[in-house]
N, C-alpha and C positions, 0 to 999 in steps of 0.2 A: 504494500500500499504506499502511496504518497503520504507526505507530512499531514495532510488533513484527513486521511484515511477515507478517501472518496474516490481514489483512482488506484489501479493496479500499477505496480512499479515493475517494468521490464527487468531491471537489474536485480531486484530481489527474486523474481522467478527464475532467473539464470544462474543466481547464487544458489537457490535451493535445489537447482538440478545439478549443479557440480558437487554440492555435499552429497546427494542422493548418488551420483555416479561413484562418489568415493566410497560410501558404504557398500554398494554392490561389488566393487572391486575387492574390498576387504573381506567380504563374506562368500563370494563366489568368483574368485579371480580368473576362472577358466570358462565362465559362463558367457554365451552370446548376448545376455541381456545387458551386460556392461557395455558391450560395442553399441547396442541399440541406444542405450542411453548417451553415449558420446555423440552419436549422430543426432539424437535429439537436442543436445546442447548447441551443436552447429546450427540446426534448425531454429532453435530459440533465438540465438544471436541475430540470424539473418531476419527473422520475424519481427524482432524488436526494432532493428533498424528499419525495415520496411514500414510497419505500423507507424514510427515516428515521421517518416518521409510522406507517408500518405495524408497525416494529420495536417501538413503544412500546404497551403494554397498554392496553386501552380499559376504564377504570375503570368507566364507566357500564354496560357490559354485565356486568362481573364483580361490580357491586354488586348488579344486579338478579338474578344467579344466587345470590349469597348470600342476597338477601332471600327469594327463593322458597325456599332449602333452609331457612331459620329458620322461614318459614310452614309448611313441611312438617313440620318437627320439631314446632312447637307444635301443629298439626293432629292429629299422632299422639298426643301426650300428652293432649291434649283428648278424643280419640276412646277412648283406653284408659279415662280417667276416666269418660267418659259409659257405657261399657259395664258398669262394676262387675263386673269379672271374678270378684270374691270372692262375688257372688250367684249366679253361673251355673256355678259349678265343678261342679256335679253334672248339669247339662243339656248333654250333648254337642252336640246340634243347635245350640242357642243360642250355645255357645262357638265352634263351627265357623263359624257365620253371622258373629259379631262378628270373628274373626280374619280370615275372607275379606274384610269390609269394610275392615279396618286394612291388608292387603296391597294392596288396590286403591287405596287412598288413597296408599300408600307409592309404587306404581308411578307413580300419576298425577303426584305432586310430583316424583319422579325423573326422568320423562320432560320435564316442564316445565324442571327444571333443566338436563338435558343438551342441551336445545334451545338455550337461552339461551347456554349455554357455547360450543356449537359454531356459534351464529349469528355471533358475532365472527369466528371463524375463516372461515367461508364468505363472510362479507361482504368480509374482507380478500383471500381468495383470489380472488374475483370482480374485484376492483380490481387485483390483480397480472396477472391474464389480460387485462383489458383493456389495460393498460399494455404488456404483451408484444406484443399484437396492433398497437399503434401502432409498436412497435419493428420487428416483422416488416414492417410496410408500408414503413418507411423503408429497410430492408435490400433490398426488392424494387426500390424506386425507384433506390437506388444501383446495383443490378444492371442496370436499364434503361440507365442512363447509360454503363456499360462495355460493353453489349451489341453496340453498333455499333462499337466500337474493336477491330476484327479485324485483326491486323498484317498479315495477307497481303492485306487490302483497303486500309486505310489507307496503307500504306507501297507500294502498287502504282503503278508509275509508268504503267502502261498503262490509262488511263482513256477512257471514252466521253464523248460530247458532252452526255449526260445524268447523268453522275456526279457527286455532290456535292463540293464543294472540300474536299481533305483537305490541310491545311496543316501538320500535326504531324511533327516529326522523329521519328527513332528514340528520342531522349532525352525528347522531350516526351511521347510516347506512353507511354513507360515511368512517367514521374513522374505522369502522370494515372490509369494503372492502378494504380500504388503508392498514390496518394491513395484511390481507392476501396477498395483492400484495407485501407487502415488505418482508414476509416471502418467498415467492416463488423466489423473487429476490435473497436472500440470500442463498436459496438452489442451485440456479445456481452459486453463487460464490464458494460454498463449493465443487461443482462438479468440478469448475475450478481449484482448489487447486490440484486435481489428475492430470489434464492436464498440469500443470506447473512442476509437479515432475516426471512425466514420458513423455518421448517423443515417446512413442509407438503408432503406427498408429492407431490401435483398440481402444486404451483408449481414444486418441483424437477425434475419430469419436464417441464414446460412450457419452462423455463430450459435445460434440456439440449437440447430441441429446437431452441431459439433459437440455441445455441452451435453446434449441428451444422449449422444453415442458414447461419449466417455464415461457418462454417469451410468448408463446400461451395462457397458462392460465391466466397470468397478464394481457394480452391484453383483454380477456374477461371481466375481474374485472373492468378495465378502462372504458369499454364500459357501464357498469352498472353505474359506478360513474358519467359519463358524462351524461347518462340518468336521475340520480338524479338531476344534475344541470339543465337540460331542465325542469323537473317536477316542481323545485322550481321557475323557471322563469314563467312558466305558472300559478303557483299559485299565485305569486306576481301581475302578470298582471290582473288576475281576481278579484283582491281585489278592 
């Protein structure tokens, strides 16, 4: 959060990710989850810089819009002077034709100004959607890492000759799943950075979808963590 606790701080998000990365390496040095977290840190740094850039107005586009608006105003003044309305006051068809030309010119320049003004917003919107797509892909990669960490299988002592080696204890499996959950939550916060910097309705909807995705994936993980606690209680009760 910022000093007034009303805005997310990209620096704090990145610092939290770096601490999480260190914790993963300390607990699971050979795990691919650490490499995923390292890539997430790189993505977070790029997202923070991009979100800050998108929050700043693009004066090039706005200058072009202002120039078009000024050109349209000058064209309107020139058109009225060219028409010499005082000479055609008694001629209704000629007056109507002149006004129609003036209105058409006004609509043309107005459309051009509107196109340039919305072009900045549309370009920024597309950049945000591309960034959210990258974050969504990382969220699914993290989900794949925890997908095979089923407590009923990993902690099952009855294995066959072709079963993969499962060496995690209850505590290690809980920590692994917890790390996945934290990474997903931080991805949601990175997505929220874009929603804070841009008040575009399409962007806000896409950010909400990302937060719903990471929350849903995190909920599945915590169901597994809860199941581990139940299995531990059963194991303690049977001793």
